[in-house]
Every structure is written in structure tokens, then in C-alpha cells.
Residue, then its C-alpha position, 0 to 999 in steps of 0.5 A: m562467505e559472500k556479503k550482499e548489499i541491498v540498496f534502494s531509493v525512497n523519494r521523500y517529500h516534505g509537504v503536499n506542495e512538493i507532490p503532483e496534484k493527482i497524488q494530493q487527490l489520492i491522499h485525500q481519498a485515502t484519508e476519506s477511506a481511513l475515516l471509514a475503517h473498522a478499528p474499534y480495538s487499535h483506533f489506528q485507522v488506515g486508508a488505501v487507494v489503488e489506481l488502475e492503469n485505466g484510471i479507476l480507483v479502488a479504496g480500502n481500509n483496515q477491518e479489525n475483528i474481535a477474533y484477532p488476527s481475523g481482520l485485514c489491512a487496508e492495503r490488502v483490502a484495496l488490492f484484493a478488491a481491485r484484483a477481484n473486480y478488475p482482474e485484467q487491469i494493471i495496478k499503477r499505484l497504491v496510496l496509503v495514509a493512517i489516522d491514530h486515535n483521530k489524528a493523522t500521523d505526522q510520518p508515513a505508516y509503512p505496510c506490514g510484511a504480509c502487505r508487502q509480500v502481496m504487493v510484490d506478488i502482484e507486481r510479479v503477476q502483472q509484470k509491471p511495477m506499482e508506485i507505493w505512496m505513504a503519506g503523513t502530514q509532515s512527510i510523504e514517501m514514495v517508492e517506484q516499485a513494491v519490491m523496494l519495500l521487500p527486496m528479499e520476498f518469498k519465492w516458491g520454486g515448486p513444480q506448479s510455481p507460476a514464478 
């Protein structure tokens, strides 16, 4: 038997005064996007903003559906919209915020497993990491690449695999 240890770093900030102004602006835009989320069942509104390397911003928010689980998370809405509309652009960073029952969360909301897998796959395809910023009112966290959130991502080694 061999034991494998996985270690990664998370940058934690204790308020917006500790982060760059550009990230503060993206957090504000992600919050605006969260307010537009369609979350009539959970009342947990999530907003995401993707920044492309050319500076274009693409927003997304969670979209719930009465036929659960037919909805989609904010991260995937923003990422898929960015890939659909700007397929040649590198995704530089993703910023994520959550509002729970009309109140911004104190601590960051983390992406679900499906969103983490999508982020890791985008990094693989674009062959560049993307920063992931997760913001709460009391704490903001950032990882320098999505694979840090999913160190044991799904990989397929089949005959048609692009890996």
C-alpha cells in the first residue's frame, strides 16, 4: 500500500480592503448577477462572473427549475456562456458570491462537484489555469487554479479522449 497526500493552498482574505480593486468590482458584479438568479425554491441565489483574458466579462446566476434537478448552477451558466460566445478566449478567473434568503453569506459558498469538474476540464482544454474567487461578507478565498478544488478529477482515457 502507498499513501498519497494531497496538499494545496487557499488564499484567505478577511475583507474587501485586502483584495485588489478589480476583484472588488467583480464581486460587486457577481452580487448583481446573484440578485437576478431564479431561485424560487431554495432562495439561495448565486452569482458568478467570468473574466476572459481580453477583459470581457460574462455573468451567470443559478437557474432553478420545478423539475429538479433540471436547473443549473451559476458557475456553469457563466462558464458555458463564455465558452459558447467566446470559444477562442482563455478564461482568466471566475468570481462567485451567494445570497441566502436575501442576505449575503458571511462565508464563501464553494462550487459543487459538477461545477468543479467543468472548471478543471476548461483548464485542461485551454491549457492555462483560472483563478477561482469565492466571496462572503466576512471572508474571501481564492485558489490559483481550479484543479486545487478538485485534485482527483475525472479523467477518461478512451480511444477518443482529448486528454
